[in-house]
C-alpha positions as MATLAB code, in Angstrom:
seq = 'MPLLPAFLLMAQAVSSQTIDVPIINVRPSKLLTILQQLPATKAQVVADDEKSMLTLTGSFAEINEIRTRIGLFDVKRQMVDLDLHVVSPIDHAEWNACLTLQSNLKWTGTDESTGARLALSPRRNDDGTVTVMIVAESPDHQKIQSAVRLKLNDPVMFGVPNKGHWVTGPGVTVISGLQITLTAVDRSKKG';
ca = [
       0.000    0.000    0.000;
       2.755    2.565    0.717;
       3.873    2.412   -2.961;
       0.589    3.797   -4.262;
       0.715    7.159   -2.430;
       4.400    7.584   -3.339;
       3.543    6.895   -7.002;
       0.783    9.525   -6.899;
       3.147   12.076   -5.366;
       5.712   11.418   -8.089;
       3.048   11.760  -10.805;
       1.930   15.084   -9.347;
       5.508   16.351   -9.154;
       6.149   15.398  -12.791;
       2.908   17.006  -14.013;
       3.628   20.339  -12.301;
       5.656   22.869  -14.275;
       6.628   26.518  -13.995;
       6.729   28.939  -16.910;
       7.192   32.685  -17.320;
       4.655   34.470  -19.497;
       5.635   37.918  -20.831;
       2.930   40.556  -20.326;
       2.950   43.205  -23.039;
       0.140   45.726  -22.570;
      -0.740   45.948  -18.878;
       1.090   45.959  -15.566;
       1.448   42.316  -14.442;
       0.295   43.070  -10.869;
      -2.900   44.660  -12.226;
      -3.478   41.654  -14.454;
      -2.950   39.352  -11.465;
      -5.631   41.290   -9.549;
      -8.047   40.768  -12.452;
      -7.201   37.054  -12.678;
      -7.802   36.644   -8.937;
     -11.349   37.953   -9.376;
     -12.170   35.142  -11.827;
     -13.164   31.609  -10.793;
     -10.186   30.007   -9.086;
      -7.780   27.565  -10.693;
      -5.215   25.404   -8.955;
      -2.331   27.064  -10.773;
      -0.185   29.507   -8.828;
       0.374   32.907  -10.431;
       3.059   35.388   -9.338;
       3.482   38.861  -10.857;
       6.824   40.543  -11.531;
       6.270   44.146  -12.660;
       9.979   44.861  -13.225;
      10.379   41.970  -15.671;
       6.818   42.419  -17.025;
       6.120   38.725  -16.415;
       3.647   36.413  -14.773;
       5.113   33.184  -13.441;
       2.663   30.275  -13.678;
       3.052   27.032  -11.760;
       0.684   24.122  -12.243;
      -0.281   21.288  -14.539;
      -0.216   21.677  -18.303;
      -4.025   22.086  -18.391;
      -4.041   24.627  -15.534;
      -1.311   26.708  -17.163;
      -3.132   26.658  -20.514;
      -6.312   27.855  -18.813;
      -4.449   30.766  -17.184;
      -2.731   31.620  -20.491;
      -6.152   31.796  -22.170;
      -7.346   34.171  -19.452;
      -4.211   36.290  -19.821;
      -4.933   36.620  -23.540;
      -8.344   38.098  -22.766;
      -6.923   40.913  -20.628;
      -3.392   41.575  -21.924;
      -4.641   43.599  -24.870;
      -3.621   46.989  -26.151;
      -6.127   49.699  -25.258;
      -7.774   51.511  -28.122;
      -6.648   55.062  -28.590;
      -9.008   58.031  -28.783;
      -8.022   61.256  -30.578;
      -9.622   64.435  -29.245;
      -9.211   68.098  -30.090;
      -9.864   70.332  -27.108;
     -10.416   74.091  -27.152;
     -10.907   75.939  -23.856;
     -11.743   79.620  -23.457;
     -12.122   81.614  -20.256;
     -13.440   85.040  -21.354;
     -13.352   86.389  -17.814;
      -9.609   85.632  -17.635;
      -8.917   86.599  -21.269;
      -7.322   83.160  -21.682;
      -7.597   80.520  -24.376;
      -5.809   77.252  -25.128;
      -5.936   74.249  -27.453;
      -4.817   70.675  -27.034;
      -4.594   67.765  -29.443;
      -4.925   64.688  -27.253;
      -4.403   61.020  -27.977;
      -5.737   59.170  -24.951;
      -6.214   55.541  -24.049;
      -9.829   54.454  -24.062;
     -11.310   54.050  -20.566;
      -8.510   55.958  -18.816;
      -8.778   59.428  -17.282;
      -6.789   62.440  -18.472;
      -6.559   65.563  -16.325;
      -5.264   68.999  -17.102;
      -5.013   72.344  -15.319;
      -4.569   75.779  -16.819;
      -2.289   77.498  -14.332;
      -3.094   80.995  -15.596;
      -6.850   80.618  -14.929;
      -7.009   77.812  -12.381;
      -9.455   75.912  -14.611;
      -9.263   72.129  -14.272;
     -10.528   69.527  -16.677;
     -10.778   65.737  -16.502;
     -11.724   63.644  -19.526;
     -12.470   59.922  -19.552;
     -13.046   58.842  -23.171;
     -14.401   55.490  -24.325;
     -14.432   54.358  -27.948;
     -17.792   52.821  -28.850;
     -18.479   50.011  -31.331;
     -20.405   52.376  -33.635;
     -17.406   54.694  -34.167;
     -18.578   57.321  -31.694;
     -16.712   58.331  -28.568;
     -18.360   58.759  -25.176;
     -16.522   61.201  -22.928;
     -17.140   61.752  -19.240;
     -16.194   65.357  -18.502;
     -15.486   66.969  -15.158;
     -14.769   70.689  -15.322;
     -13.869   72.899  -12.425;
     -13.991   76.610  -13.033;
     -11.474   79.014  -11.500;
     -14.053   79.874   -8.812;
     -14.109   76.130   -7.867;
     -17.526   75.274   -9.294;
     -17.390   71.643  -10.379;
     -19.617   70.296  -13.142;
     -19.855   66.713  -14.485;
     -21.442   65.471  -17.682;
     -21.130   62.817  -20.354;
     -21.378   63.341  -24.088;
     -21.351   61.066  -27.102;
     -19.212   62.542  -29.881;
     -19.502   61.748  -33.562;
     -16.273   61.888  -35.538;
     -15.361   65.470  -36.552;
     -18.576   66.879  -35.035;
     -17.581   69.425  -32.348;
     -19.655   69.772  -29.192;
     -19.541   72.997  -27.186;
     -20.018   73.203  -23.430;
     -20.078   76.158  -21.151;
     -19.887   76.538  -17.420;
     -21.523   79.848  -16.541;
     -20.667   81.412  -13.231;
     -23.790   79.809  -11.685;
     -22.361   76.324  -12.282;
     -24.825   74.674  -14.709;
     -23.824   73.186  -18.047;
     -24.844   75.008  -21.189;
     -24.414   73.300  -24.548;
     -24.630   74.466  -28.141;
     -23.967   77.792  -29.868;
     -25.137   79.822  -26.839;
     -21.932   78.842  -25.061;
     -20.029   81.674  -26.723;
     -22.005   84.333  -24.828;
     -21.259   83.120  -21.302;
     -18.419   84.525  -19.246;
     -17.443   81.228  -17.595;
     -15.413   78.383  -19.099;
     -16.191   77.514  -22.707;
     -15.101   74.060  -23.865;
     -15.215   72.663  -27.380;
     -14.484   68.954  -27.737;
     -14.110   67.112  -31.052;
     -13.405   63.430  -31.692;
     -10.996   63.146  -34.624;
      -9.156   60.401  -36.466;
      -5.483   61.241  -36.821;
      -4.590   57.745  -37.996;
      -5.690   58.526  -41.561;
      -3.236   60.539  -43.567;
      -4.803   62.624  -46.228;
];
């Protein structure tokens, strides 16, 4: 009888292997956090951010299952191109920015001359539009949040009057608070 358990232990030792999997598009520790939220597997996974690797230990089948999961999440984020135009008539200030941002990540910017702050969180949609969550804080610290769906090359104007409510459309140009024009563009096409 003692030979049977020893044989099983040897079979388990032989079937267990350790491999390093390079992670290309995300931080390995963040990917590990995502993997830990999925149904558990018996494979052990260790993240090494400096080497941009996940080390997998387990059976061939367990490692293949983890590799499949890694492939679902280690993907390059889509990029979103935005043109941003901000005017603060009360401060006699104006600035433009051509932004290329990663989809589903927040960008923040502050105009030091006016104190205006802006946060944009763009998401590329399947229909070619871009949804942008906007948080604007005027120099007098009034904070406004909104979301807008942008069509390609179709500018949308926002305004934050001194009373702190969003105004959209052509009437934005007559307010004295922040005026923001946001346009989704495609800079990948060369014309």
